[in-house]
C-alpha positions as CSV (number, residue, x, y, z in Angstrom):
1,M,-34.7,-30.7,4.0
2,Q,-37.5,-30.2,6.5
3,K,-35.4,-31.5,9.3
4,L,-32.7,-28.8,8.5
5,L,-35.3,-26.1,8.4
6,M,-36.8,-27.2,11.8
7,A,-33.3,-27.5,13.3
8,I,-32.5,-23.9,12.5
9,D,-35.9,-22.9,13.8
10,R,-35.3,-24.7,17.0
11,L,-31.9,-23.1,17.4
12,S,-33.4,-19.6,16.9
13,T,-36.3,-20.4,19.2
14,F,-33.9,-21.7,21.9
15,V,-31.6,-18.7,21.7
16,G,-34.6,-16.3,21.7
17,R,-36.2,-17.9,24.7
18,F,-32.9,-18.2,26.6
19,F,-32.1,-14.5,26.1
20,A,-35.7,-13.5,26.8
21,W,-34.9,-14.2,30.5
22,S,-32.7,-11.0,30.3
23,I,-36.0,-9.1,30.8
24,V,-36.3,-10.6,34.2
25,L,-32.7,-9.5,35.0
26,L,-33.5,-6.1,33.6
27,T,-36.6,-5.8,35.7
28,L,-34.8,-6.8,38.9
29,L,-31.9,-4.5,38.1
30,V,-34.2,-1.5,37.5
31,S,-36.2,-2.3,40.6
32,W,-33.1,-2.6,42.8
33,E,-31.7,0.6,41.4
34,V,-34.9,2.5,42.1
35,F,-35.0,1.1,45.6
36,S,-31.3,1.9,46.1
37,R,-31.5,5.4,44.7
38,Y,-34.7,6.6,46.4
39,I,-35.0,4.5,49.6
40,L,-31.3,3.9,50.5
41,N,-30.1,7.1,48.9
42,H,-27.2,5.1,47.3
43,P,-27.3,5.2,43.5
44,H,-24.9,3.1,41.4
45,A,-23.2,4.8,38.5
46,W,-22.9,1.5,36.5
47,A,-26.6,0.6,36.7
48,L,-27.8,2.6,33.7
49,D,-25.0,1.1,31.5
50,A,-25.9,-2.4,32.6
51,Q,-29.6,-1.7,31.9
52,I,-28.8,-0.5,28.4
53,M,-26.7,-3.5,27.7
54,L,-29.3,-5.9,29.0
55,Y,-32.0,-4.3,26.8
56,G,-29.6,-4.4,23.8
57,I,-29.0,-8.1,24.3
58,L,-32.8,-8.7,24.6
59,F,-33.5,-6.8,21.5
60,M,-30.7,-8.2,19.3
61,M,-31.2,-11.8,20.3
62,A,-34.9,-11.8,19.6
63,G,-34.5,-11.1,15.9
64,A,-33.9,-14.6,14.7
65,Y,-36.7,-15.9,17.0
66,A,-39.1,-13.4,15.6
67,L,-38.2,-14.3,12.0
68,A,-38.6,-18.0,12.7
69,H,-42.1,-17.4,14.0
70,Q,-43.1,-14.7,11.6
71,S,-43.4,-12.1,14.3
72,H,-41.8,-9.2,12.6
73,V,-44.2,-6.3,11.7
74,R,-45.4,-6.7,8.1
75,G,-47.5,-4.3,6.2
76,D,-49.7,-7.0,4.6
77,V,-52.6,-5.0,3.2
78,L,-52.0,-6.5,-0.2
79,Y,-49.6,-9.3,0.6
80,G,-52.2,-11.4,2.5
81,A,-54.5,-11.4,-0.6
82,F,-51.8,-12.8,-2.9
83,S,-51.5,-16.5,-3.6
84,E,-48.8,-18.4,-1.6
85,R,-46.6,-18.7,-4.7
86,T,-46.8,-14.9,-5.2
87,Q,-46.0,-14.3,-1.5
88,A,-43.0,-16.7,-1.8
89,S,-41.8,-14.9,-5.0
90,I,-42.0,-11.5,-3.3
91,D,-40.3,-12.8,-0.1
92,L,-37.5,-14.5,-2.1
93,V,-36.7,-11.3,-4.0
94,L,-36.7,-9.2,-0.9
95,Y,-34.6,-11.7,1.1
96,I,-32.0,-11.9,-1.6
97,A,-31.9,-8.2,-2.6
98,F,-32.2,-6.6,0.8
99,Y,-32.2,-9.0,3.8
100,L,-29.0,-11.1,3.2
101,P,-26.8,-8.1,2.2
102,S,-28.0,-6.1,5.2
103,V,-27.5,-8.9,7.7
104,F,-24.1,-9.8,6.1
105,A,-23.0,-6.1,6.5
106,L,-24.3,-6.1,10.1
107,T,-22.4,-9.3,11.0
108,W,-19.2,-8.2,9.3
109,A,-19.2,-4.7,10.8
110,G,-20.3,-6.0,14.1
111,W,-17.3,-8.4,14.2
112,T,-14.9,-5.6,13.3
113,Y,-16.6,-3.4,15.8
114,A,-16.4,-6.0,18.6
115,N,-12.7,-6.9,17.9
116,D,-11.7,-3.2,17.9
117,S,-13.4,-2.9,21.3
118,L,-11.6,-6.0,22.6
119,A,-8.3,-4.7,21.4
120,I,-8.6,-1.6,23.5
121,R,-10.5,-3.3,26.4
122,E,-13.2,-0.7,26.0
123,N,-15.2,0.2,29.0
124,T,-18.3,2.4,29.5
125,F,-17.8,6.1,30.3
126,S,-18.9,6.1,33.9
127,P,-17.3,6.7,37.3
128,E,-17.8,2.9,37.8
129,P,-17.0,1.6,34.3
130,L,-18.3,-1.8,33.0
131,P,-16.4,-3.7,30.3
132,L,-18.1,-3.0,27.0
133,Y,-16.3,-5.3,24.7
134,P,-18.2,-8.5,25.7
135,F,-21.5,-6.9,25.0
136,K,-20.3,-5.8,21.5
137,F,-19.7,-9.5,20.6
138,V,-23.5,-10.0,20.8
139,I,-23.8,-8.0,17.6
140,P,-22.0,-10.5,15.3
141,F,-23.6,-13.5,17.1
142,A,-27.1,-12.1,16.5
143,G,-26.1,-11.4,12.9
144,L,-25.0,-15.0,12.4
145,L,-28.3,-16.3,13.8
146,L,-30.2,-13.8,11.6
147,F,-28.2,-14.9,8.6
148,A,-28.9,-18.6,9.2
149,Q,-32.6,-18.0,9.8
150,G,-32.7,-15.9,6.6
151,L,-31.2,-18.8,4.6
152,V,-34.0,-21.0,6.1
153,E,-36.6,-18.5,5.0
154,I,-35.2,-18.4,1.5
155,L,-35.4,-22.2,1.4
156,R,-39.0,-22.0,2.6
157,C,-39.7,-19.6,-0.3
158,V,-38.1,-22.0,-2.8
159,I,-40.1,-25.0,-1.4
160,C,-43.3,-22.9,-1.6
161,L,-42.6,-22.0,-5.2
162,R,-42.1,-25.6,-6.0
163,D,-45.0,-27.1,-4.0
164,G,-47.5,-24.2,-4.0
165,K,-47.8,-24.1,-0.2
166,W,-45.7,-22.9,2.6
167,P,-43.8,-25.7,4.5
168,A,-44.5,-26.4,8.1
169,R,-43.1,-24.2,10.9
170,L,-42.6,-24.8,14.6
171,N,-45.6,-24.0,16.7
172,D,-45.0,-21.5,19.5
173,V,-47.1,-19.0,21.4
174,E,-49.4,-17.3,19.0
175,E,-51.5,-14.2,19.2
176,I,-55.2,-14.8,19.1
177,D,-56.9,-13.8,15.9
178,V,-59.3,-11.0,16.4
179,E,-62.1,-12.8,14.5
180,E,-61.5,-15.9,16.6
181,L,-61.7,-13.8,19.8
182,K,-65.0,-12.2,18.7
183,A,-66.4,-15.7,18.0
184,M,-65.3,-16.9,21.4
185,V,-66.9,-13.9,23.1
186,K,-70.1,-14.3,21.1
187,D,-70.3,-18.0,22.1
188,E,-69.9,-17.1,25.8
189,V,-72.6,-14.4,25.5
190,Q,-75.0,-16.8,23.9
191,E,-74.3,-19.4,26.6
192,L,-74.9,-16.9,29.4
193,E,-78.1,-15.8,27.7
194,T,-79.4,-19.4,27.5
195,R,-78.6,-19.9,31.2
196,S,-80.7,-16.9,32.3
């Protein structure tokens, strides 16, 4: 079971990291357009549409990655004080009642939306139009990844309810805990004081 959980986590992580490179493309595109517009006096009508699409891809494809690494914003004023079993119970109810239906609706509607766009070969409304229908297929793809990752999170909740502790997750880049940072700074200050 743990191998399945980790395999889906690895898939979500790979996809998230792969599409994270779109921020580099977006940065280069914005920089080029600023240079082209203000230095060369030759703006491109398609550039804003391309920037919006790249940002949309970045945003949508990061969802499953963020869920796999517990990076979504959580108001855990009370949640953090609960036992792991209570946390798993709350998460399980919320995943089943709200998350799965919402992601299913997103995926279904996104698929319909993308196919309608493909049927008419939809383009952006611009003097230099870009094809819009390939971009719209990112919506159901992101929805499928979110759905798969959501099922993994539900399985994690069930395992936690059974075992009393959360199962292991993939390690990735983590934010430094504030208390850990304070301790590091305090140690450095003490070391500097002993040297002088």
